[in-house]
Structures are given as C-alpha cells and as structure tokens.
C-alpha positions in Angstrom: 89.9 98.9 98.3 92.6 96.4 99.4 95.6 98.1 100.9 98.8 96.5 99.8 101.9 96.9 101.9 103.5 98.9 99.1 100.6 101.4 99.2 100.7 101.6 102.9 104.4 102.4 102.9 103.9 105.0 100.2 101.2 106.9 101.9 102.8 106.6 105.4 106.2 107.9 104.1 104.4 110.9 102.5 102.4 111.7 105.6 105.4 111.3 107.9 107.7 113.3 105.7 105.1 116.1 105.5 104.6 116.0 109.2 108.3 116.6 109.7 108.4 119.3 107.0 111.0 117.3 104.9 111.4 117.4 101.2 112.0 114.2 99.3 115.6 115.4 98.8 116.1 115.9 102.5 114.5 112.5 103.4 116.7 110.9 100.7 119.8 112.5 102.2 118.9 111.5 105.8 118.2 107.9 104.7 121.1 107.5 102.3 118.8 106.9 99.4 118.4 108.7 96.0 115.7 111.3 95.8 114.2 109.7 92.7 114.0 106.4 94.6 112.2 108.0 97.5 109.8 109.5 94.9 109.1 106.2 93.4 108.5 104.7 96.9 105.9 107.5 97.5 104.2 106.6 94.2 104.1 102.9 95.2 106.2 101.9 92.3 109.0 100.2 94.2 109.1 96.9 96.0 111.2 98.3 98.9 113.8 96.1 100.6 113.7 95.6 104.4 117.1 97.4 104.6 115.6 100.5 102.9 112.5 100.3 105.0 114.8 100.4 108.1 116.7 103.4 106.6 113.5 105.3 106.0 112.1 104.6 109.5 115.3 105.8 111.1 115.4 108.9 109.0 111.7 109.7 109.9 112.3 108.9 113.6 109.7 106.1 113.7 109.5 102.4 114.3 109.2 100.3 111.1 105.6 99.4 112.1 104.6 103.0 111.5 105.4 102.7 107.8 103.0 99.8 107.5 100.1 101.4 109.5 96.6 101.1 108.1 95.6 104.2 106.2 92.1 105.8 106.0 90.1 105.1 102.8 89.2 108.7 102.2 91.0 112.1 102.2 90.1 113.8 105.5 89.4 117.5 104.8 90.5 118.4 108.3 94.0 116.9 107.6 95.3 120.1 106.2 96.3 118.6 102.9 97.9 115.5 104.3 97.6 112.5 102.0 95.4 109.8 103.5 94.6 107.8 100.3 96.7 105.5 98.2 98.4 106.9 95.2 96.5 106.4 92.0 99.2 104.5 90.2 99.3 100.7 89.9 101.7 98.7 92.0 
C-alpha cells in the first residue's frame, strides 16, 4: 500500500493522541480546532493546512516531522491496541 501524507498524518495523530491519553475533544481544545475537524483528520478525510499541522504538533508536543513519520503496514498485536494501519476510508 502507498502511504499518502494524509494517511500518515491521520494514523500518527491517532497514535500520538492515544499515547498522551487525550480525547479528540481535548486535542481539539489544545490545538484550537473543532472536535469534528480533528475526527475528520484522523479519518484521513481532510487535506490539512500547514497552519493546522503546526497547531496539532504543538498540542501533541512533537515536531511536525512526527506527524509525517512512516507507519507500519500491519497492526502490531503487541501495540496494546494502538492503531498502526491506515484508516479504511478513501482520501
């Protein structure tokens, strides 16, 4: 599978949010974005602006590069439920 930037951002936002024990609502509040917008980013349905990428990175406490990191092709059973695959929706 080819990983688009949109899919990488989606999966990495989910993983980072879960690692920080944040809800979508809390991440939205921290980043100044709407909760439904964060949800649509996590579903890879949004073409996210650079400004909003910056907001998410700051809210998650990571460099922007972390949101574009390559993701594994399969779900790792040892990940404790962390999402490591692309969402199943079309970009």
